[in-house]
N, C-alpha and C positions, 0 to 999 in steps of 0.2 A: 505494498499500499503506499510507503515511504518513497519508493521509487517511482512510483507512478505518478505522487504528487510531487516531486523532483522534476521529474521529463514536464510534466504541463507546468511549471511554474517556471521552468527553462526557455520551454517554447515561449509562454506569453510575455516572458522580460526579452527576450530574441526579438520579438514582433513589433514591442514598443521602442526598442532603443535602434533598431534598423533603420529607421528615417533620420534619427539625428547622427547616428554615423555617416550615414549616405551624403547629407547633407556636407556633415564636416569634410570629407573626403572631396567631394565637388569644391569646394571653398578653397580646400588649399590647394588643388588642382589648376585651378582657374587663375590664382595670385601668385602661383611661382612654379618654374620648372622643377622638373623631377618626383618620385614617388610622393605619395601623399603620406604612404607607410615607410617606418624603419623597423628593425630587427635592435634592440638593446641589451646589454650583455646586464643583468642582475646578479648578488651571491642570495643564493636559496640557503635552505636547508642541509646542516653540516657542510657550509662554506662551498656547497656546488653553485659553479654559474649555469643561470638556465636565460634562453632567449625571449624577451618579453616584446610584443609588438606594440607601436606606440605611434600616433599620428606625430607627424614631421610638422614642428613648428619653427626652423629656422633655414634659412636659405641654403642650397647643395653646396656651394662653394664656400660657404664661410671655413676661417679657420677655427682651430680651436681654441684658439682667444675668442673671448665673447665680444660682442659687438658693444657693451658699453666699457670696453678695455682699448679698443682702437684707438679711443679721443685719446686716452692717456701715452699711450705711446709714439701717438704723432706729437704729441708735447714736449717728448722728450728729445 
């Protein structure tokens, strides 16, 4: 019974969240070049690295130095 409830809840949550995810993906793709999603490495249980899919929020060709630090580097 619990497995059925979990399955139905997952279907309902997926159907509700599908529209905001699709809109966000389209907005990222329309406002910048490159993929809308990327895989980020995270540390999980027992210090095991796992990959998590995330929406991209930076431009593809940005360096590892954040945009707020580029201003400081130019001043030096």
